[in-house]
N, C-alpha and C positions, 0 to 999 in steps of 0.2 A: 448497542454502541452506535452513536451517530457519527458516521464517516462522511457525511455530506460536505462539511467544510473542507475536509482533506481532498475529497474527490474534485470539488470545484477549484481548489488551489492547484492540484495536479493538472487539470485541464487547461487552466490559464498559463501555467508555467511550461507546459510541453506542447503548446499549440503550434509551434513552428516545426515540430518534428512530423514526419510522415506517418503518424500513428493512425491506425484504422479505428481503434476503439480505446477509450479510457472509461471503463464501466465498473460498477460494483458487482460483486458475486457473493452469493451466500456461503460458498465454500469451494474447496479445491475441485471436487468432482464436477460441480456445476460449471466452473470456469473451463475445465478441460473438455467437457461435453459441448459447450456452446460456442467455443472459439472456432471461428472459421477463417478469420482474417489475421494477417500479421503485417507489421508488428502491432502488438496490442498490450495494454496494461489493464489488470484487474485488481480491484481493491477488495480485500477480504478481512472481515473481523476475525481475530483469533482468540483473545481472552480479555477478561476484565477481572481484576482482583481488588477487593476493598480492604481498607484498614482504618479502624477507628482512630480518631484524633484524641490526644490526651485531654484537651480542654473542652471537648464537646461529647466525648464518648463515641458509641458506635452509630449514632443516628446521623451524624455528619461525617463523611469519610473521605479519605484520599482514595482514589481509584486509579490503579495502574492499568492502562489500556494498551493492548498489543494488537497490531494489525500487520497484514502482509501486502506487499505490492508484488503481484505475480506478473512477470514480464515474459512475453512470448515473442520470439523472433525466428525468422527463417534464416538459418545459417547459409543456405544456398537457395536461391530463387529457382523456380521451375526451368528457366532458360539457362541455368548453369552459372549465372553470375552471383556475386555475393548479395546477401539480403539488403533491403533498403536502409534499415537502421541496425547497426550491430549492437550486441548486448553490452559491450563495454561503454559505448556512448549512451545507451539508454539508461543503464544503471547509474552512470555519473550524473546524468541530468535529473533522474528521480531523487538521488541523494541530495543534490544541490537544491532541488525544490522543497524537500521535506525537512532536512536537518535544520533545526532552529525555528521552523514554522510553529506558530501557536494556534491550534485549531479553535480554542475558545479563550480569547484574550481577557475575558472577565473572570475566568475561574480555572486557569490551567497553566501548564508548563510547556516548554517547547518540545517538539518531536526530536527523538534521538534514534540513531541507527543501532540496531541490536545485532543483526547478523544476516547472512544470506546463504542460500544453498541451491544446488541443482535439484530440480523437481523431476524433469523428464527430458530425455533425449534418446529417442529410439531409432535413430538412423534415417528418419524421413526428412531430415533437414530442419525440423521444427524443434527449437530448444526452449524449454520452460525453466525459468529461474525465479526464485522467491527471495525477496529482501524483506526482513522484518524490522518494524519500527515500533517504538513505544513512547508513550507520554503519560504524565500523571495529571489527572484532573481532580475535581472536587465534586462530591455529591453533597448537595445541600437540600435537605428534605423540604425546606420551605420554598425551594425553587427547582421543582423536578423538571 
């Protein structure tokens, strides 16, 4: 799944926030292991599911693509003050940036919010939250 247009869009839309990283990650474990700075955003591919079209059969398909935006914030900074960017603000901005965005204007639909959940909060002040988004694109075998 090509998440590069989404990554570029997020970077452009969130550039005024004090984010340390907006990066791709191959999976949850990789993001959890590599993150050293907060606040940060990681983009993870989750799934793709294809469905044949009645008029073309299974060779040209609709593909539903699901991805996650993993957000990490420090609820409490080391000096005891609140973190630079709070989770509520970050989630609101991510949703505003992505809902309605069309990653491939030639062959796709807009991004929609699917759901969100707490990933990890172990008392070290670092909170991990994942919001999932999905969109439908088209696979055209003549234009891979």
